[in-house]
N, C-alpha and C positions, 0 to 999 in steps of 0.2 A: 442634724444630730445622727441620723442613721449613717450617713456617709462619713461623718467624723469618727464614729465608733469603728467602722470597717475599713477606713482609708488605708490602702496598702497591705491589708491583711489577707491571709489565705482563707478560702472558704472551705471548711471541713465538711459541712452538711451538704449532702447531695440533694438536688431538687428532684421532686417526683417526675418521672418520665411518662408521658402519654403518647399515644400514637395518633397520627392524623385521622380524623373522623371520630375521635372520642371527645367527651365533654364531662368534666367532673360533676358539674351540677346535674347533668343528665343522669349520671350514675346514681346519685342519691335519690333523685326523683323516681327513677324506675324501681329502685329498691323499695321505696315507700309504697308505690302503687302495687308492687308485687306482694308485699305483706298484706295490704288491704284486700287484695284479690285472692289470697291464700295460695300464691304461687311460690314454690321454693326458689329462693334467691339468696345467694351468698353475698353479704355486703362487702366482703373483702375482695371480691372479684375485680379484675382490672376495669372492666367497662360494664355499665349496667345493662346496656342493650344486649351485649354478647352473653351475659350471665344468665339470661332466661333459658338458655339451652333448648331452643326450639329447633327441631330438625326441619331442614328445608324440604326434603323429599316428602316427609310426612304431611307437611302443610300443603304441598302441591296435590297430593292424593286427596286431601280433604276437600279441595275445591274442584277435583275431577279433571285436573289438567296435567297430571304427571305423564311424562313420556311423549307428549305431543310436540311436534316440531314447531308449532305456532305459539309455544309457551312464552308468555311475556311477564310471568310472575316474577317480581323482583324480590330481593332479600327482605323477609318480614321484619317489621319494626325498625328498619333503617331508611331514613328519608333520602330520596334521590337528590333532593336539593342540598341536603346536609353533606352527602358524600358523592360528588359528581362523577368521579372516575373509578374509585378503587373499592375493593372488597378484601378485607384481611381475613383469611380463613382461621377458624379457631380450633379445629380438630388437631390432635397431636400429630397425626400422620402428615397433614399439610404443613404444619409448622416445622417439621423436621427438615424440610427443604428450603428454609428461609434464606439460606445463603445463595440461592440461585434465583435468577429472574423469573423462571418458569417452574411450574410444578414438575416433579420427577415423572409424573404419570404421562406427561405430554411428550410425544415424540416430535422433536423439532423438524425432522425430515418428512413427517407424514404429509401426504398430499391433501389439498383442499377438497378434491373429489378425484375419482378414478380418471387418470389420464391428464390431470391438471399439471401445468408446469410450475405452479405456485404452491408452496408449502403453507400449512395452517399458520405457522408462526410468522412467516413473511406476510401473509395476508393480514393478520391482526396488527402487525407493526405498521403496515401502510395505512390501515384504517385509523389507528391511533394517531399517526402523523397527520392524516387528513383532518381528523377532529381537532387537533391542537392548532393547526394552521388556520382553519376556518372557524374556530371557536364554536363548535356545534353545541347546541343545548342537548339535554337528556332526550327530549322527544325527537329532535333531528337525528341524533345518533341511532335511536331505535328504529326510525324509519329507514335510515341508510342500511342498517343491518338486515332489515326485512327485505329491502329491495335487492340486496346482494344475494340473499337466500333464493329469491325468485329467479334471478338470472343464472344461478348455478344449477346444473343438473342434479337430480336426487339419485341416490343419497349423497350428502355432502357434509363437510365439517364446518360449515359457516355457523358462527354463533347466532342462534335465533333470537336472543334477547340481550339487552344491555347487561343484565346480571351475568349471563354466560360469558359475555365479552370481558367484563371486568375481572372475572376469575383468572383470565390469562395473565393479568397484570397485578395480581394480589400482593406481590412483594416489592412493587415499584414505589416505595415511599419511605421517607425519612422519619425517624422518631422526633418528637417535638417535646419541649418542656413548657408547661403552662405556669406562669407566675401570677399569683392572685394578689390583689390589693384592695383596700377599702375605697369605694367610689367617692366617699365624702372627703377624706383627708389624705388619700393616696399612700396610706401606711401599708407596708408589705405584710402579707399574711402567708407564713411559711407552710402551715398545714391547715387547710380549710376544714378538714374533718374534726379537728381538735378544738376549735374555737366557736363560740356562739356570739361573741361581740368583738368589735374592733380592738386589737391589742394596744392601740394608741390610747393612753390614759386620758388624753384631752378630747378624745372623740367617743370611744366606748359605745358606738352605735351597734345595734343588733345587725348581724350579718347572716343569720341563719334563716330568718323568716321574712325579712324585708326584701321586697322585689328590687332587683338591680342594685343591691347594697354592695355586691362584690363585683369587681371588674378584673380583667386579666390581660396579659400580653403574652406573646409566643416567642420563645427562643428556639431557633433551629440550629442544632449543633453543627459547628463548622467541620469537625473531623470527618463525619460520614460523607460530606459533600466533597472534601478533598480526596478521600479514598476513591470515590466514584470517578473523579476526574483522572486520577493516576491509573486506574484500571482500564481506562479508554486507550486503545491502541494509538500511538503517535503523540499522546499528550506530553509525556516526559521527554520525547525527542524534541518537541518544540521548545521546552524549557532549556534543554542542553544546548540547542543551536544558538541561543542568544547569550551564552556565557561570555563570549568574546565582546559582545556589545556592552556588557556591564562594566568593562574596564574604562569606558569613556572614549571620547573622540578628540582628545588633545585640545580642549578649549572650545569645541563646537558643541552646542546643546541641541541634540537631535531627538531626545526622548527623556523620560524620567530617569534613565540610568546615568545621564550626564550631569544631573543636578548635584549640588553640594550634599544634600541629605542622603541620597543613595550612595554616593562615593564615601561618605562617612561610615556607613555600615560596611562598605567594601573594605575600607582600611582596617576595620576591627576584625575582619576575617569572616563575618557572618555570611555575607552575600557572595563571597568568593567561592563558597561551597555550592556546587551545581545542584545539590539536593534541596537547598533552602530557597524560599520565595518570599515575596513581599506583597502587601495589600495596599490599596487605596480605598477609602470608605466614603459613604454618603448617606445622609438621611434627610427626609423632607416629608411634609404633609401632603396627602392626596385625598381630596374630597371624593367620597364614594358615591353618594347620592345627591342629586340637586335639591331634593326636598327636605334634607335633614343635615345636621352637622356631623354625621358619622364620617370618619376619615381613617385612612391608613397612614402609618409612619413606618416604612420599612427601613432596615439597615442593610445596605448592599456593600459587598466587597468585590473588587476586581483584582485579578492577578497581574501584576506589572510585568512579569517575565514573559508573558505571552505576546505574540505580535499584536499590534494595535487592533486590527480588524477582528481577531479572535478574542482579544481582551475584553471587548465591549459586547461580544455576542452573548445572547441570553443562555446558550448552552454551557457557558463557562462563568456565568454570573452567580455569585454566592449570596443567598439570603440568610442573614444571621439572626434577624429579629423582626417582629411585626407587632407594632402597637396598633390596636384597633378600638374604635369607640368615638364618642363625641367629646371626650376629654383630651386636651393636649397632653403629650407625654411629659412626665417628670423624668428628666434625663438622669438624675441621681438614682432613680429606680430602674429605668429602662436600660441604661448602659452597664449596670453592674454585672449581669451574667455574661455579657459579651466581652467586657474587659477581663473578667476572670478567665474566660476561654482563650482570649488572645495572649494572656500572660502564660497560660499553660502551653500554648502552641509555641511560644518563643523559647520557653525554658526546657520543655521536654519533647515537644513536637508530636507528630503522629506517624505511625508506621504505615507505609504504603507499599503496594506491590504492582509496579508497572509490568505489562506483558513482556516477557523475554528478559527481565532483569531480576536480580536478587532484591528481596524486600529491604527497604532502608527507612530511616527516620527522616521525615521532612519537617523542618522547623520554619516558622512563619514570623515575619516582622511586620508590624504596622508602620508603613512608611509615611503616609500623609492622608489627609481628609479634605474634601471639598463640599461646601454647603452654601446656601444663600445666607444672607446676614442674620435673619431671625434664628434659623436652625443652628448656625455657627455659634451664636451667643448662648443658646441653650446647651449645646454639646460641651462647650468649654466652661460653662457656668459663669459667664460674663454678663454684665448689664447689656441691654439691647442697644442697637446702633444709634438710637435717638436719645440715649442717655449720656451723661458726662463720662468721658474716658471709655466710650463705646467702641473704639477701634480695637480689634483683637491683635493688631501687629505693632502698634505704637502707643505711647503714653499721652498723646495729645488729648486734652479734655474736650475741646470744642467750646461752643458758646451758644446762648439762646438768642435768636435773631427774630425781630418782629416780622410777622407775615400776615398781611391783611388785618383781620380782627384778632388774630391770635399770634402764635409764635412757633418757631421750628428750631431744631437743633442743627447747627452747621459747624463746619470745620474750616475756619479761615486759613488761608495759605500762610505758612510760617516760613518766611524767606531765609531765616538763619538755619533752619533744619526742616526742610519741607516734609520729610517722611519719618522724622524721629521725634523724641528718643525711642529707639527700637526696644521692644520687650524681649525678655529672654525666658527660657523655660524655668530656670532656677528662680528667677525673680517672681514669676507667676505663682509657683508653689509657695513661696514665702508670703506673697500677698494673700493667697487663699487661706493660709494659716492665720494671718492677721484678721482677715474678714470673719473667720469663725470666732476668734476671741472677742472682737468688737461687736459682732452681730450685725454689721452693716457692710456694704461693698467698699472695698479699698482699691482705689485707682482702677475702677471698673471691674474688679474681680469679686464675685459674690461668694465664692467658696471653691473647694477642690472639685476637679472633674475626675470621673472614673478613668478617663483616658490617660490621665497622668500616672496611673498605676501600671500602665503597659510599658514594659522595660524599653522597647525600641522606639517609642513615640515621643517626639518633641512637640509639645503643644503649640509652639510658636513657629519654628522652622517647618513643621509638618502641616501647617494650616495654609491652605491655598486661598487665593482671591479668585473666585470663579468669574471669568470674563463674560460668560453668558448672562449672569445676573447683573454684574457690575457695569460692564461696558454696553451690552446690547439692550437688555431690558431696563437698564438704569440710565446711563448718560445719553446714549443714542436716542432712546425714546423721549427722554426729557427735552432734548434739543428740538426734536420734531414737534413736540407740543408747544414749545415756546415760539417756534417760527410760524406755526399754522393756527394756533388757537386765537380766536377773535378777541379774547379778553386782553390780549397784548397788542391791540391794533395801534396804540399810540407809541409803541416802542420802535426803535430804529431797525431792529432785526425782524420785524413782522413782515411776512411774505404771503399771508393768507389770501390776499387779493390776486395772487398769481398761481393759486392752487390748481386751476384748470390747466395752465401751461405745464406745471409740474407733472400732473397726471398724464398729459399727452406724451411727454417725454418718457415717463416711467413705464406706462403701459405699452409703449412702442418697442421696448427692449425685448429681444428674443434670446433668452439665456440658453446655454447648453444644458444637456440632461444632468450634468453634475450639480446643478441647482434645482432642487426638487420642485419648488413652487414658482409659478409664473408671477410676475409683478402684479400687485393689486393697487387699486386707487387709494390715495390718501384721504379723499373726501368722504368716502363711504365705509372703508374697511380698516382705517388706521388703527383703531382700538382693538382690532382682532389680529393684528400682525403677530406672528410667532417669532421666536428668537432666530430661527433659520432665515426668515425674511429680513429681519433687522440686520443679520450678518451680511447678507447679500447687499442690502441697502448701504451699510457703512463702508464695506470694502470695495464695492463695484459700482453700484448705481448712483449714489448720492454725489460723488465728485463730478459726474457728467450732468446729472439732472439739475443740480443746483448751480452749475456754471453759468454766470451771467444773470442769475435770478436773485440769489442771496447776495446782499451787499458785500463787497470784496473784503472788508476788514473782518467781517464775521465768517466769510467763506475761507479765508486764509487761516483763521484761527481754528476752524473745524478740521481743515486738512491736516493739522498737526496731530489730532487724535487719530485720523484715518491711517496716516503713515506709521505712527507709533504702534498701533495695534497690529498692523500688517507685519511689522518687523518681528514682533513677539510671537506671531503665529507661523513663522516660516518653518519649513522642514528642518533647516539647520540655522540656529540662531548663534551668531558670533558675538565676541566681546564688543566689537564695534557696534553691532546692532543694539546690544544692551546699553552702551553709552549714549548712542543716538536717541533711542527711545526714552531713556531717562531725561535727557535734555528736552525732548519734545513734550513729554507729559508734564514736566515741571513748568515749562513755559505756558502750556495750555491751561493748567490749573491756576497759575499766577494771573493770567489775563481773564480767567472766567469771572472773577469777582468784579473787576472793573467794567467788563463788557455786559454782563447780565445781572449783576447785583449780588450782594452777600447772601441773599435769601437762597440762592441756588448753589451754594457751596455745600452740597449734600454729602452724606457718608459715601455714596458711590463715587462722587467726584474726588473726594479725598483718597479713596481706595486706589484710584488710578496711579497715585504716586508710589504705591507698593508693588505694582505689577512687575517692573524690571527685576526687583529683588526676589520676588516669588519665582520668576523664570530662572534666575541664577540658582536658586535652591532646588527647584522641582522640575526644571525642564520647560519646553515651550508651552504656551497657554493651552493648546489643544490636548496635551498629554494629561492634564488634570482638570479638565472642565466638567461641568455638570451636564453636558449634552447627552452622553450615554446613559447617565442616571435618570435624566428626565424621560428618555425613551423607555427605560425600564419601568418607571412609575406609570407611564401610559399603558404599557403592556400588562401591568399588574391588574388593571381594572378589567381586563378581558379574561382573567383566569378563574372567574366564578360566575355562577348563575343563581338567581333568586336572592333571598335575603337571610337564609339560615346557614350558620356555620361557614360563612364565606371565607373567614381567615384560614380554616382548615382546607377548604377547596384550593386556596392559593398555594399553600404548601404542597398539597398533592400534585397540583399542576406542575410546579417547579421540580418536584421529585421525578416526574415522568420526563420532563425535558432533559434532565441530567442523565437519567439511566437508559432512556430509549436508544441513544446512539450505540451503546454496547450491545443491546439486543439486536439492533439492526445489523451490526457488524457480524453477528453470529448467524443470522438468518438470511441475509441478502448477499447474493454473489456479486463480486466486483464485475462491472461491465454489463450486468444484466439490465433488462428494461425496468425491473422493479427497483434496482439500485439507483438508476438514473432518475426515476420518478421520486424516490425518497429524497435525493439531493435537490430536486426541483422544489419539493415541498419545504425545504429548509429555508429560513429567512436569508436573504442575500444570495440564495442559491438560484441558479439558472439552468434550465433544461438545455442540453446541447442542441444547437440549431442544426437542422438536417443539412442545409446547404452552406457549408463552410470549407474554405481551402486554406490550409496552413502553409504559410510561406517559410517561416522560421519560428524560433521560440518566442519572438517578440511581436510578430505580425500574423494576423489571420484575416483572410478575406471572407466577407459575409454576403450571402445571397447567391443568386444564380448568375453565372457569367454571361456576358454579351460579347459578340464578336463584331465590333463596329468597323466602318470604313474610316480610317484616320484622315483628318483634315491635313492640308498642306502644312499648316503651322505645327501640328502634332508630329508629323513626319520629320520636320526640320528639328524639332526639339529632341526627338529620339536619335536622330543622327548626331546631334551634339553630345548625347549621352553614350554614344558608341554602340547603338542598337540598330542593326540593319533591318528595317521594316519590310523591305521588298524580298528578303530571303525567305525561302520556304522553311528554312530551319528554325525560324523564329515564329512562334505562335503568340499572338497578342489578344488578350481578352480584357474586358473592363468590368468594374464592379461599382456599386453605390456606397458600400460601407466597408470599413476596415477596423479591426479590433487591435489596439496597440497596448501591449503589456510591458510597460517600463515603470516599475515602482508601483503602478496602479493600472487597473484595467479601464480603458476608456475607448469609446467608439467615435470615430470621425465619419461623417457622412456628407454626401453631395446633395442629399434631398433637402428641399426647402419646406419647412413646416412652421409651427408656432415656436419651434426651438431652432437655434442655429448651432450646429455641431461641425462647422466647416473651418473654423479659425484655428490655426496652429502656428507654433514657433519652430523654426528649423535652423540648422547650422549651414553656413555657406562660407565661401572663401573670404567674404567680407565680415563674417561674424554672425551674430544672431539676427535672423530675419523673420518676418511675419507675413502670412498669406492666407488666402481662402481656398479651400480644397474644391477643385472643379471636376476632377475625374480620377479614378483609380485604375491603374493598368497592371496586369500580370503578364510578364513576358517569359515564355517557356522556350529555352534554347538549349538543345542537346540534353534534355532531361532535367535541366536546372531551372528552377522557378525564381524569378526576380520580381520585385514590386516597385512600381514607380508611381508618383503622385503628380498630377497636373495641378499647379497652384497659381492663383492670381495674386501677384505680389502686391504688397502695400508699401508705399513710399512715405518715410517718416517726415513729419512736419516740424518746423522749428517753434512749436508752441509748447510752453511749459505752464500748466495751470496752477502750479504751486510756486509762489514767488516770495515766500517769507524770507526776509533778509537777516533776521536775528538767528534763527535756528538752521537756516540753509536747508530746509526740508526739500526733498526732490520728488517724492511720490513716484518712484521708479516703476511701480507695478501697473501704472496706467500711462499709456503713451498715445500721442495724437498722430494721426496719419491723414494724408490726402485721400479722398474717395478713390476706390480702386477703379482702374480702367480695364476695359475688355481686352486690350492688346498687351497688357502687362502680364505675360504668362511665362512660367518656367517649369521645367520638369526636374523633380528631385527624387532621390532614392528614399524609400520608406525609412531607411536607417538614419537619415538626416533629421528626422522629426525629434524634437526635444521635449515638447510639452504641448498640451491642448490649452487654448485660451478662448476668449470670446469677444466678438466685436460688438460695440455699442454704437449704432448709427441712428441717433435720435436728434442730435443738435444740427439739423440741416441748415439752419440759418447761419451757422458758424463756418460752414464749408469744410468741416473736418469729421473724421470718424475716429473712434477711440478703441483701443484694445486693452483689455484688463487681464491680468494673470492671477492664478490661484495661489494663495500663500503656501499651501501644503497639499499633499495627496492623501493625508490621513482622514481629513474631515469631509472629503467630497461625498455627496449624497448619491 
């Protein structure tokens, strides 16, 4: 009823604005206590704690600690757990400088102590960066500050306490809006101070004196966050650099820009303006404590116009809302303020001021969203995936299938129209209206969604099928359990008796550093496998590990899924790739029922049929997956300490992440040790290695050089390359590691460890070749440095592990080779290297080794 009354209407009434660290309940409680204790307190003051007007210096004198350098007295009546980082000054003099990151009283260029090369501001920035990276608690931060004071000569300007340290960052926080609602019926309460009972006439429960009668969620305005980003030097340049990419690549899908949905906004002229940007959103539940049902539901936005690596970085991630508590969110309540904000950003925009540019208005379009199945149904106001017509992209109803003693909802393969009839945005809006009138779901639609009021958002074309949940945590994990669970021991596909052989092969694989986790046993750790491990299993490990173990009919059926997903994850997906993946996935789903039974035609299996169409609309699967959002959810749990006011601590932490780079830019000199250390403390940042030799813009040699005596074979190979090894004009040195920067930074090494970083693909006169790196040579001739790689070549074998005659699947990213021989050596230029691969040498009984390629450079870890 609330959504029906407000659907599509402007919101005239402004929500009350609170600042991070404040609590409306706390304000009323402090006011009541102040009146009981005969303390003058103004009930209309913004924050109850701040309205007590207790002077800090006077309090310090009362306890006899004023003016001492060992002062550890924190701000009176403010809990350290409640406000982990920040202190908002309340005096008029301090508030007058609120537009700056630091107080006007502080001189940014003042030294930490006499003769110090480090300024006070730079020192505090580095300490804050250290705290954020290592997630220091309040006590740990206090101990660190005390330790630094001891190490610096007296007198010094080191902050002696956490309170003094927080004063330097008093303005580093965003305003937040707290939205209250009845905990019993989830009815919105606009003004908590004006009501004593729930406004819902069917509830009317007391909300003034009942404990936990009122709950709330937080809205973090998007506009201040965008302004902060644009004020950062280089941000707008990154947006403008990608204007040409927005025009598409002539039928090649290489990012979200090439999708139909993005190009539709381009044709309307909205995204052709270099000042405008677009968002992708996600929301999901995050359990906060293991001992309770308390959870977070954040709403995150990513800016599509940024390069992918920066797009997913936490410094550019927007938090628009945070639902907190043991109650799952009511999306008709939770999404309302965010939808209103998105509508305003699309229609009127926000004025931003990039450095060196004239201020302009930036408008924002909501392009798409990606969620798991339960969250997607809640956001769109659809029935859940296990209900009739539970698919968000098509109108197939599904059916109830017997399962053991009960039943489950499945989606049988419809041969006439496997992925249809397709829903449309207009149709969903009409069904939502019909659902309101009838009071029951109509074709899976329970009612309108607030996202339907956002002008730029298409609720169907803008809805992604996340391959992390659908393919990896869904279908790939399902098949593993079917093959290995002993309850299926009578089935033809059961291979649990050979699990030891599977683990021997799996744990013998030495992946390169691009795959973060080493392979783990299926016998003891399968239930703990993360999505990253399942991705490596699906694309790289399983075709080799299962070769000759899984019965061939099931093995060939499984390879259809492997190739289809690989094609949709490529850096550049062509129309031929879309057609081939559609054919493969349709045949996979068609055979799934007859091979494993109707019981396993789940919603995830059915969603596979929509993957090619989603890629056509939104770009490759990696461009709109949940992987970066799941990483953000994990990081969110490290943004607070204790159990009091943790939602405010999260917003404070994010405020600092966003605004600290600008402060660092003003206080840290480029090329200085403190600037290098700051970059090292940034996630994905690396401190420059001391021993490195740059050959050209794409190749850098790492480590100390060696000056070996060349073997006769090496001398012969150098002579073939035109390098005279006996001439004194040529100086030859060797290295163990080389950094290759072509589209992505990767390291190849000759060292043998638990990882294998030696396999690479290179170009030759015969085409693409593969080999194992044996040595790295740097040749300096007449002042010019050249880099050569000694490679042990791999000879291709005539083995094709994929032999499906119906789809003609090829599985080109995995190739079989004969084991390398010591005498098969060649010398190539570093410029010939095309990409890094990795060799899988575990099926020794077969007499082959296998080389697997990565689908893209964007998702490497």
